[in-house]
Structures are given as C-alpha cells and as structure tokens.
C-alpha positions in Angstrom: 151.8 -94.9 289.8 149.9 -94.1 286.7 151.8 -93.1 283.5 150.3 -89.6 283.7 151.8 -89.0 287.2 155.2 -90.4 286.0 155.1 -88.1 282.9 154.2 -85.1 285.1 157.1 -85.8 287.5 159.4 -86.3 284.5 158.4 -83.0 283.0 158.8 -81.2 286.4 162.3 -82.7 286.9 163.3 -81.8 283.3 162.1 -78.2 283.8 164.0 -78.0 287.1 167.2 -79.2 285.4 166.8 -76.6 282.6 166.3 -73.8 285.1 169.2 -74.9 287.2 171.5 -75.2 284.1 170.5 -71.7 283.0 171.3 -70.3 286.5 174.7 -72.0 286.5 175.5 -70.7 283.0 174.4 -67.2 284.0 176.6 -67.2 287.1 179.6 -68.4 285.2 179.1 -65.8 282.5 178.8 -63.1 285.2 182.3 -63.9 286.5 183.9 -63.8 283.1 184.5 -60.1 283.4 186.5 -60.4 286.6 190.3 -60.6 286.5 191.8 -63.5 288.3 193.1 -62.9 291.8 196.7 -61.6 292.0 198.8 -58.9 290.3 197.7 -57.7 286.8 200.0 -58.6 283.9 201.3 -55.0 283.9 202.7 -55.4 287.3 205.0 -58.2 286.0 205.9 -56.4 282.9 206.9 -53.3 284.9 209.6 -55.3 286.7 211.1 -57.0 283.7 214.9 -56.5 283.7 214.8 -55.2 287.3 215.8 -56.7 290.7 213.8 -57.2 293.8 213.6 -53.8 295.6 213.9 -51.7 292.5 211.4 -49.0 291.9 209.1 -49.3 288.8 205.8 -48.0 287.4 203.1 -48.7 284.9 199.9 -47.2 283.5 196.8 -49.0 284.7 193.8 -49.4 282.4 192.3 -46.2 283.7 195.4 -44.3 282.5 196.7 -43.6 286.0 200.4 -44.2 286.8 201.0 -46.8 289.4 204.4 -46.6 291.2 205.9 -49.1 293.5 208.6 -51.6 294.3 209.5 -54.8 292.6 209.0 -57.9 294.8 210.0 -61.5 294.0 207.3 -64.2 293.9 208.8 -67.6 293.0 211.0 -66.9 290.1 209.1 -63.8 288.9 209.2 -60.1 289.9 206.0 -58.0 290.1 205.3 -54.4 291.1 203.8 -53.9 294.6 202.1 -50.5 294.5 203.2 -47.8 296.9 199.5 -46.9 297.6 197.5 -50.0 296.9 193.8 -49.5 296.4 191.5 -50.9 299.1 190.3 -54.4 298.3 191.9 -54.2 294.9 189.8 -51.4 293.6 191.0 -48.1 292.3 189.5 -45.1 294.1 190.2 -41.3 293.8 192.0 -41.3 297.1 194.5 -43.9 296.0 195.3 -42.7 292.5 198.9 -41.8 291.8 198.9 -38.7 289.7 
C-alpha cells in the first residue's frame, strides 16, 4: 500500500476512536444524575434506632412525607414505603400527603 493510503486509513481510524470516546463519555455523564439502585439514604436514616417491623417516615426530596415499615437487609434496617411509587418514580397518585 502506498503511504498516502496508510495515512488516510490511520486518520479515519483515529477519527473513529475520537468519536467513539466522545460517545462513551457522553453516555457516562448522562447516567451521573441517576441514583444507584436501591433504597435512598433517607430510607436507612428513618429506621435508625428502630426494629424490623416498626413504623417510620421521612421527607423525600420533593417534600412529600413517605411512611412505611422498617425492614432488615443484612445488618441494616431501611424503610419500605406503604405506597411505593411504580418503577421507583414518584407520581401524584402515590404521594403520601
């Protein structure tokens, strides 16, 4: 192959690598706003000093009061909501007011 073809192939591959890297970084940045799967920190805090089966509550980031029952997971307790939102999302029909 001529050196011009090799240089053209190298430039195309380098460009593809840059585009791919940008897409990967963008995808990773897009997920940075998502909370990890599982109970929020407030659900654990609400059950501090309580026993499994005790009632507890906390205010969610939207200012709504979430009520529920403490459940043991490993060595920790967390609040399981009485009316959990579908798919982990808060909706008007599941707000505890």
